[in-house]
N, C-alpha and C positions, 0 to 999 in steps of 0.2 A: 892321298893327294889333296892339296888345297882345292876348294871348289872354284873353278874359273869364273871370272866376272861375267863372261858370256852366258853362263848357265845359272844366273840369278835373276830369272824373269818373274813376272807375275805367276802365281802357282797354277793358273789355268792354261798356261801357254805350253805347247808341246816342246819337248827337249829332244835334240838329236845329237848323239855322241858316236862319232866314227873314229876308228883308230886301228892300227895293225895288231895282229895277234900278240898276246902277252903284254900289252901296253897298260893294262889296269883299267880299261874302260868299264868293265862290268862292275868292278868295285866302286867306281865313281857313280855309276847309275844307281847302285844300291844306296850309296850315301845320300844322293839327292832324294830318292824315294822315301827314305827314313826321315830325312830332315824336313823336306818341303812337300811330300806327298806325291803320288802318281803311281802308275802301273808300268813296270818294266817290260818292254816289247823287244823281242829278238829281231835283229837285222843281220843274222849270220846264216848263210845258206846251208851250212852243215849242222848247226845246232838244232835245226828243225827235226832231225831224224831221231826216232825213238831208240835206235840201236846203239847210239853213241852218247855217253855223258862225259866220261873221263877224257877220252881222246879228243873231243872237241872243246873241252873246258867249259861245258855247260855249267850254269850255276848249280851248286850243290843243293840237296834237299833242305839243308839248314838255311842256306841263303834264300831259297824260295819261300821258306816259312817266315822270313823277316819282312818280305814285301811281295805284293802280287806280281807274278811273271806270266807272260803270254807268248805263245808261238814258239815254245821250246819243247823239243822232243815229242811233237804231236803228229809226225808223219812217218808212215811205215817204210822200212828199208827199201822195198821194191817200188815205191811210189815216186814218180817224177814230180818235182816241185819247182816251179819256175818263179821268176820275179812277178809275173802276172798273178799267180796264186797268192804270193805274199802281199801284193798291193791290195787285192780284194779283201784279205783278212785284216790288213791294217785299216782299210777304209771303214770296216765295221767297228773297229776299236775307236777310231777318231769320232764316230758318231755317239759314243758312249762316254760316261765319266768313269774314273777320274782321268786326268790328262796323261798321255803316254810319254814315257821316257824311252825313246827308241835307240837301241845301242847295238853295235856290231861292227864287223869288219868287211862286209860285202858292199863294196862301193857302188855296184850296179843297183842295189836296192835303194840306196840313198839318192842317187841321181834320178832314178825312175820316180821316186817319191816326190822330189822337189822340182824336177824339170819336166816330168811327164814320160809316158811310155808309149811307143808305137804299138798299134793294135795289129799285130802280125798273126795271120792264121796259124793254127797249131800244125806242127810237122807230122805228116803221116808216119805210122810205124815203119812202113816199107822203106821210106827214104831215110829214116834214122838208121835202120839196119844197113842200108846201102852205104851210108856215111861211115858207120863203124867198120864195115868191111874194107872200104877204100882206105880208111886211116890205118887199119891193120896191115894192109898190103903195101901201101906206098908211103906211109908216114903222114904227118900233118902238113908237110910242105906240099904234098900232092893236092890237098884240098885248098891250101892257100893260093896255089898257082892258078886255080880255076875261078877264084872270086872276081867279081867285076872290079874295075880299076878304082872306083870311088870308095867302095867298101874296103878294099885292100890297103888303100892309102890311110885309112882311119883306124883300122882294127889293131888291137894289141897283139902283135905277132908272137909274143912270148906266152900267150894264153891259148893252149890247144882247144879248150872247151869253147872259147869264143869263136875261134876259126871254124870249128866244126859246125857250130850253130849258124854262122853266116853262110856256110856252104849249103846247109840244109834249107835255109830260107830261100836262097837263090834257086836251088833245085826244085823246091816245092812250089814256089810262086812265080818264078821267072823274073823276079825283081830283086835287086841287091838290097842287103840289109840297110845300107846307107839311105837308099831311096825311101824305104819304109820309115826309117827314123826321122826323115825330113818332114813327115806328116804327123809327127807326135802331137797328141792332144794336150790340153791344159794339165798342170800337175795337181796331184791330190793335196799336197801340202807345200805351197811355195816357201822358199827359204826365208823370206821376210816375215812369215807368220810363225816362225819357230825360233827357239834359242838353240843354236847349233854350234858345234865345235869339232874340229879334227885334232886328235892327239898326235902330235908329231914326235916320233921316237927315233932318235939317231941310232944307226946300226950298232955303234960301239956301246950304247946304253942298253939297247933291246936284246942284242945277241946273248949276253949272259943270262938275262931273264928268260929267254926262250929255253936255254939249256937247263936252267934250274927247274922251270915248270915241267919240262918233259921228264926230267928225273923224278919229280914229285908225282907225275901221272903214273909212271912205272911203279913207284912205291905204293901207290893207292890201288893198283890192280888193273892198269890199262891193258897189260898182256892178257889177263883173264877175260877182259871185255872183248878183245879181238878173238880170242880162242872160242868164245861163245858165238861169235859171228861167223867163224870159219865154215861151218856146215852150209851157211847161206851165201857165202862169199861169191860175188859176181863183180869183177873189176869194171864192167861196163856201166854199172849203175851209178847215178849221181851220188848216192850215199857212200860209195866206195872211195870218193875223193877226200874223205877225212884225212888230214895230214898225219902221216905215221902209220895209217892202216896197212897200206901195201907193204911197207917195210917190216912190220910186225908179222904180217901174214907170211912173208918170205922166211922169216925166222922160224915160225911154227912149222913150215914145210921143210925145214932143214936146209934152206938155200942160203941163209945168213946166220952168223952167230948172233947171240943177243947183243953183244957190244957193237957189232957191225950194223945191226938193225937200228939200234938207238942212235948211233952216229949219223946214219943215213936219214933218219927221221928228223933229227935236229937240223941237218943241212936243208932238207925239204921245207922245214918250217921257216928257216931264215929266208929261203928263196921266195916263199909265199909272202912273207912280210915285205920283201922288196917289191913284189908285184902290187901289193896293197898300197904301199907308199907312192908308187908310180901313178896308180889310179887317182889317189887323193890329190896328188900334185897336178895332174893333167886335167882331171874331169871335175874337181871340186875346188876350183881356185877361189871362188867367192866366199868360201866358208872361213870363219874365224879359226885361228890356230892357237894351240897351246903346246909349247915345246917342252918335252919331258927330259929330265936330266938328273 
């Protein structure tokens, strides 16, 4: 992909590349690192987990050898990893050289980085377990119905993880998530101090790329990767949210054929890309855009 003009800054200026899954953003980051220098920093909430490489499309060992990469595959499967953890690790990298090229598809990471993050107390384990039980018994709509009006009006109602997080905050602190967010502190990296871009990928362009990439993942051994994870599988863990993991687990358990699992995983990936585009459109309006075609 040609290097966007927005990403031709002075070589000491941080670069931010956001885009939906399978849009080619990692390849763009690598091109910038090799051409202009910099260290590639992960901004994908699932690529942090050590148990997944193929299924989350983490950079390959060969790609990692071509340029320095940070915050990839460094978190154990059973470890909870939040946007707060990520920001603290990125802060340390911003204080070091060379300049970071931050790339990924987790919009929350980018908005927290460039607009700030509310300092919300951690959720006690007992409340997390209560939320899991409530969600299992009554579905996510039961938690959504109990949110305060201000938070319910702002939250992404298609994102169960966000809804549960908001419910946990309200239950643990007695204050709605929206109230906490209203007290957000200054950002770690304001947008005007970085070279930033959102890759816009139309569905008719991105869909076939998603399908081809998942087929390539399967050919490269994604099913074996999931089979190795099966003895440790716990669908409640954040690491289990890797797109395609649940579908391939269902196949390994005899609940789906291989073809059915692959088809379901491709659909789930397209749905995830749609949620990403919605976040970028609604929450990252000030970012420069490059439309892919």
